[in-house]
Backbone as CSV, one residue per row, in Angstrom:
resi,resn,N_x,N_y,N_z,CA_x,CA_y,CA_z,C_x,C_y,C_z
1,UNK,0.828,-1.205,0.000,0.000,0.000,0.000,0.866,1.261,0.000
2,UNK,1.909,1.257,0.844,2.820,2.400,0.914,3.486,2.618,-0.438
3,UNK,3.828,1.523,-1.109,4.475,1.608,-2.417,3.537,2.259,-3.437
4,UNK,2.267,1.926,-3.429,1.294,2.495,-4.365,1.140,4.001,-4.119
5,UNK,1.052,4.379,-2.858,0.934,5.796,-2.521,2.189,6.544,-2.984
6,UNK,3.359,5.944,-2.762,4.616,6.569,-3.178,4.656,6.761,-4.696
7,UNK,4.274,5.742,-5.467,4.253,5.826,-6.922,3.265,6.898,-7.374
8,UNK,2.102,6.943,-6.748,1.093,7.948,-7.099,1.616,9.362,-6.830
9,UNK,2.275,9.539,-5.708,2.850,10.854,-5.393,3.935,11.240,-6.385
10,UNK,4.778,10.300,-6.759,5.835,10.571,-7.737,5.238,10.962,-9.088
11,UNK,4.210,10.252,-9.522,3.559,10.580,-10.789,2.925,11.965,-10.735
12,UNK,2.240,12.265,-9.643,1.628,13.584,-9.485,2.688,14.679,-9.511
13,UNK,3.784,14.458,-8.796,4.873,15.434,-8.747,5.462,15.651,-10.129
14,UNK,5.694,14.578,-10.893,6.306,14.720,-12.217,5.358,15.423,-13.189
15,UNK,4.055,15.156,-13.079,3.082,15.846,-13.930,3.061,17.333,-13.607
16,UNK,3.028,17.675,-12.323,3.028,19.082,-11.914,4.318,19.775,-12.318
17,UNK,5.443,19.100,-12.143,6.728,19.673,-12.508,6.791,19.900,-14.007
18,UNK,6.270,18.961,-14.787,6.226,19.120,-16.240,5.396,20.321,-16.641
19,UNK,4.281,20.550,-15.978,3.439,21.707,-16.281,4.158,23.008,-15.956
20,UNK,4.911,23.021,-14.871,5.670,24.229,-14.508,6.695,24.540,-15.572
21,UNK,7.463,23.524,-16.007,8.498,23.753,-17.006,7.898,24.071,-18.372
22,UNK,6.718,23.569,-18.686,6.079,23.867,-19.964,5.754,25.343,-20.068
23,UNK,5.404,26.001,-18.967,5.066,27.415,-18.990,6.298,28.311,-18.920
24,UNK,7.456,27.756,-18.569,8.649,28.562,-18.334,9.025,29.463,-19.505
25,UNK,9.120,28.973,-20.768,9.482,29.902,-21.839,8.471,31.034,-21.998
26,UNK,7.195,30.725,-21.840,6.151,31.743,-21.983,6.281,32.785,-20.877
27,UNK,6.462,32.340,-19.645,6.652,33.278,-18.535,7.873,34.158,-18.773
28,UNK,8.950,33.552,-19.260,10.189,34.289,-19.521,9.978,35.350,-20.599
29,UNK,9.361,34.961,-21.721,9.188,35.947,-22.795,8.223,37.058,-22.378
30,UNK,7.217,36.726,-21.577,6.322,37.781,-21.099,7.073,38.761,-20.206
31,UNK,7.997,38.279,-19.416,8.824,39.161,-18.582,9.700,40.060,-19.448
32,UNK,10.241,39.506,-20.513,11.078,40.291,-21.439,10.244,41.389,-22.083
33,UNK,9.073,41.037,-22.580,8.202,42.019,-23.239,7.785,43.105,-22.253
34,UNK,7.376,42.696,-21.069,6.965,43.651,-20.033,8.112,44.618,-19.710
35,UNK,9.322,44.095,-19.587,10.484,44.929,-19.260,10.816,45.894,-20.399
36,UNK,10.670,45.439,-21.638,10.958,46.350,-22.745,9.906,47.457,-22.826
37,UNK,8.650,47.129,-22.637,7.608,48.166,-22.655,7.849,49.157,-21.521
38,UNK,8.250,48.676,-20.366,8.585,49.569,-19.245,9.735,50.495,-19.638
39,UNK,10.736,49.961,-20.317,11.863,50.787,-20.774,11.396,51.849,-21.766
40,UNK,10.481,51.479,-22.664,9.925,52.476,-23.590,9.230,53.593,-22.820
41,UNK,8.412,53.216,-21.857,7.669,54.212,-21.078,8.599,55.147,-20.299
42,UNK,9.778,54.634,-19.929,10.745,55.440,-19.179,11.779,56.107,-20.088
43,UNK,11.583,56.013,-21.414,12.534,56.539,-22.401,13.956,56.053,-22.145
44,UNK,14.080,54.786,-21.788,15.362,54.156,-21.493,15.810,53.337,-22.706
45,UNK,16.503,54.003,-23.631,16.932,53.363,-24.877,17.893,52.206,-24.613
46,UNK,18.796,52.361,-23.647,19.765,51.294,-23.343,19.059,49.993,-22.981
47,UNK,18.123,50.074,-22.045,17.422,48.871,-21.591,16.536,48.316,-22.698
48,UNK,15.802,49.159,-23.393,14.923,48.696,-24.474,15.732,47.961,-25.544
49,UNK,16.879,48.505,-25.892,17.734,47.911,-26.919,18.349,46.600,-26.447
50,UNK,18.538,46.442,-25.158,19.163,45.227,-24.626,18.311,43.983,-24.872
51,UNK,17.029,44.148,-25.157,16.132,43.021,-25.408,16.044,42.654,-26.884
52,UNK,16.750,43.399,-27.748,16.723,43.139,-29.187,17.629,41.961,-29.538
53,UNK,17.159,41.126,-30.451,17.936,39.960,-30.887,19.129,40.411,-31.730
54,UNK,20.085,39.522,-31.935,21.209,39.860,-32.816,20.757,40.276,-34.216
55,UNK,19.713,39.663,-34.751,19.217,40.037,-36.083,18.709,41.481,-36.091
56,UNK,18.003,41.890,-35.038,17.511,43.269,-34.943,18.686,44.226,-34.762
57,UNK,19.661,43.822,-33.968,20.852,44.664,-33.745,21.655,44.834,-35.030
58,UNK,21.606,43.851,-35.924,22.277,43.984,-37.223,21.568,45.036,-38.072
59,UNK,20.232,45.022,-38.044,19.447,46.021,-38.797,19.583,47.415,-38.202
60,UNK,19.648,47.482,-36.875,19.720,48.745,-36.140,20.915,48.686,-35.187
61,UNK,22.130,48.911,-35.713,23.326,48.754,-34.879,23.511,49.832,-33.814
62,UNK,22.663,50.844,-33.835,22.759,51.933,-32.868,21.464,52.000,-32.060
63,UNK,21.587,52.061,-30.732,20.404,52.060,-29.861,19.508,53.273,-30.098
64,UNK,20.087,54.414,-30.452,19.286,55.623,-30.692,18.463,55.465,-31.969
65,UNK,19.071,54.919,-33.023,18.346,54.677,-34.275,17.216,53.676,-34.024
66,UNK,17.502,52.624,-33.254,16.485,51.639,-32.888,15.331,52.308,-32.144
67,UNK,15.664,53.121,-31.160,14.650,53.767,-30.333,13.786,54.715,-31.167
68,UNK,14.400,55.464,-32.062,13.643,56.370,-32.938,12.727,55.589,-33.877
69,UNK,13.183,54.442,-34.378,12.354,53.603,-35.230,11.124,53.128,-34.461
70,UNK,11.319,52.723,-33.207,10.186,52.267,-32.388,9.203,53.414,-32.187
71,UNK,9.685,54.597,-31.886,8.803,55.758,-31.684,7.962,56.033,-32.920
72,UNK,8.578,55.922,-34.110,7.872,56.216,-35.365,6.940,55.081,-35.790
73,UNK,7.466,53.861,-35.790,6.746,52.735,-36.400,5.923,51.897,-35.430
74,UNK,6.235,51.986,-34.146,5.556,51.168,-33.148,5.081,52.045,-31.991
75,UNK,4.441,53.150,-32.337,4.039,54.110,-31.306,3.103,53.518,-30.261
76,UNK,2.348,52.479,-30.623,1.421,51.869,-29.655,2.157,50.981,-28.651
77,UNK,3.348,50.523,-29.021,4.199,49.815,-28.065,5.018,50.808,-27.248
78,UNK,5.408,51.888,-27.899,6.207,52.910,-27.233,5.403,53.603,-26.129
79,UNK,4.142,53.857,-26.395,3.263,54.513,-25.415,1.902,53.818,-25.374
80,UNK,1.882,52.580,-24.863,0.588,51.882,-24.799,-0.297,52.486,-23.716
81,UNK,-1.593,52.385,-23.916,-2.519,52.729,-22.837,-2.408,51.606,-21.811
82,UNK,-3.071,50.509,-22.075,-2.970,49.289,-21.273,-2.580,48.147,-22.195
83,UNK,-2.030,47.093,-21.617,-1.749,45.910,-22.426,-1.940,44.652,-21.583
84,UNK,-2.229,43.564,-22.283,-2.411,42.262,-21.635,-1.879,41.192,-22.577
85,UNK,-1.431,40.104,-21.996,-0.916,39.019,-22.809,-2.057,38.124,-23.265
86,UNK,-1.993,37.751,-24.528,-2.970,36.843,-25.107,-2.355,35.471,-25.299
87,UNK,-2.639,34.879,-26.431,-2.169,33.527,-26.727,-0.656,33.503,-26.960
88,UNK,-0.078,32.331,-26.784,1.348,32.143,-27.066,1.540,30.792,-27.736
89,UNK,2.644,30.692,-28.448,2.970,29.438,-29.140,4.473,29.235,-29.064
90,UNK,4.894,28.067,-28.585,6.310,27.722,-28.518,6.608,26.766,-29.671
91,UNK,7.579,27.165,-30.506,8.004,26.334,-31.634,9.519,26.194,-31.576
92,UNK,9.981,25.131,-30.970,11.424,24.922,-30.841,12.041,25.983,-29.947
93,UNK,12.986,26.742,-30.506,13.671,27.782,-29.731,13.031,29.156,-29.924
94,UNK,11.839,29.173,-30.498,11.133,30.423,-30.783,9.797,30.443,-30.058
95,UNK,9.428,31.626,-29.561,8.132,31.786,-28.895,7.419,32.960,-29.543
96,UNK,6.177,32.744,-29.925,5.327,33.803,-30.462,4.338,34.174,-29.372
97,UNK,4.266,35.453,-29.044,3.416,35.925,-27.958,2.524,37.046,-28.466
98,UNK,1.232,36.875,-28.261,0.252,37.892,-28.613,0.134,38.872,-27.441
99,UNK,0.167,40.171,-27.756,-0.012,41.209,-26.743,-1.159,42.097,-27.208
100,UNK,-2.190,42.191,-26.381,-3.366,42.998,-26.697,-3.150,44.377,-26.095
101,UNK,-3.233,45.399,-26.945,-2.891,46.757,-26.530,-4.077,47.683,-26.724
102,UNK,-4.353,48.458,-25.708,-5.303,49.554,-25.815,-4.438,50.785,-26.056
103,UNK,-4.434,51.251,-27.281,-3.550,52.349,-27.661,-3.930,53.658,-27.007
104,UNK,-2.956,54.540,-26.915,-3.217,55.862,-26.351,-4.165,56.664,-27.243
105,UNK,-4.351,56.184,-28.498,-5.286,56.836,-29.422,-6.709,56.306,-29.254
106,UNK,-6.904,55.379,-28.301,-8.223,54.814,-28.059,-8.543,53.606,-28.920
107,UNK,-7.653,53.266,-29.847,-7.873,52.100,-30.706,-7.214,50.881,-30.087
108,UNK,-7.746,49.705,-30.424,-7.200,48.447,-29.930,-6.253,47.860,-30.973
109,UNK,-5.141,47.325,-30.489,-4.110,46.760,-31.341,-3.709,45.394,-30.809
110,UNK,-3.216,44.566,-31.709,-2.612,43.291,-31.330,-1.182,43.307,-31.845
111,UNK,-0.254,43.047,-30.947,1.150,42.911,-31.330,1.506,41.439,-31.242
112,UNK,2.090,40.915,-32.302,2.572,39.538,-32.304,4.098,39.607,-32.194
113,UNK,4.596,39.221,-31.030,6.036,39.226,-30.765,6.637,37.894,-31.173
114,UNK,7.832,37.959,-31.738,8.631,36.786,-32.059,9.902,36.882,-31.219
115,UNK,10.074,35.953,-30.291,11.263,35.930,-29.444,12.039,34.644,-29.706
116,UNK,13.365,34.772,-29.727,14.233,33.652,-30.036,15.148,33.375,-28.847
117,UNK,15.257,32.091,-28.507,16.157,31.706,-27.418,17.605,31.870,-27.871
118,UNK,18.409,32.429,-26.996,19.823,32.666,-27.260,20.662,31.520,-26.700
119,UNK,21.921,31.410,-27.122,22.775,30.329,-26.606,22.885,30.297,-25.075
120,UNK,22.738,31.472,-24.425,22.828,31.506,-22.957,21.513,31.172,-22.266
121,UNK,20.464,30.855,-23.060,19.168,30.495,-22.493,18.205,31.659,-22.355
122,UNK,18.670,32.873,-22.565,17.782,34.042,-22.510,16.968,34.119,-23.805
123,UNK,15.957,34.968,-23.794,15.140,35.204,-24.992,15.276,36.653,-25.397
124,UNK,15.417,36.880,-26.720,15.530,38.228,-27.272,14.419,38.420,-28.298
125,UNK,13.975,39.665,-28.398,12.884,40.002,-29.327,13.451,40.083,-30.740
126,UNK,12.870,39.268,-31.629,13.345,39.153,-33.000,12.450,39.885,-33.992
127,UNK,11.333,40.392,-33.519,10.422,41.124,-34.383,9.057,41.262,-33.742
128,UNK,8.316,42.243,-34.229,6.950,42.489,-33.752,6.103,42.883,-34.956
129,UNK,4.943,42.272,-35.054,3.987,42.642,-36.090,2.774,43.265,-35.406
130,UNK,2.416,44.473,-35.822,1.268,45.188,-35.249,0.052,45.038,-36.154
131,UNK,-1.081,44.726,-35.537,-2.348,44.614,-36.257,-3.397,45.434,-35.528
132,UNK,-4.100,46.291,-36.256,-5.195,47.015,-35.620,-6.352,46.047,-35.455
133,UNK,-6.893,45.991,-34.264,-7.991,45.083,-33.963,-9.300,45.764,-34.303
134,UNK,-10.140,45.045,-35.009,-11.447,45.592,-35.368,-12.290,45.769,-34.114
135,UNK,-12.934,46.885,-34.015,-13.786,47.102,-32.848,-15.072,46.307,-32.996
136,UNK,-15.588,45.900,-31.875,-16.833,45.132,-31.853,-18.033,46.038,-32.050
137,UNK,-19.204,45.463,-32.067,-20.417,46.270,-32.243,-20.638,47.198,-31.048
138,UNK,-21.104,48.370,-31.318,-21.412,49.335,-30.266,-22.765,48.991,-29.660
139,UNK,-22.787,48.779,-28.382,-24.051,48.424,-27.708,-24.599,49.604,-26.964
């Protein structure tokens, strides 16, 4: 009887542990995104740029040029009203994370982040696609 209880506890523990590790990349990338948005809000180009992947750093080798590009092309990420995390998808060493944004202009946006795992185990932002979300019916 003791052996059965022990086996059951081990199975329960391994299932729970597996669930914790399954969420780990998603939790990590959400922390990265949250930290970069915080850096944008604080006009901290150094910190915001530190989350850019090597591919983004190749396109924008200067943090000031990167920061100005974000201000121009991603103004809803640079100055979001509110934001919340939506769906996510882990594909190998890449994580796609949906971020729902209430823009400062009053419009709703969806940002699809692409983050890539680095050799040191960290995740860096490899790109963002912005989509304006259609508003629902007015009630």
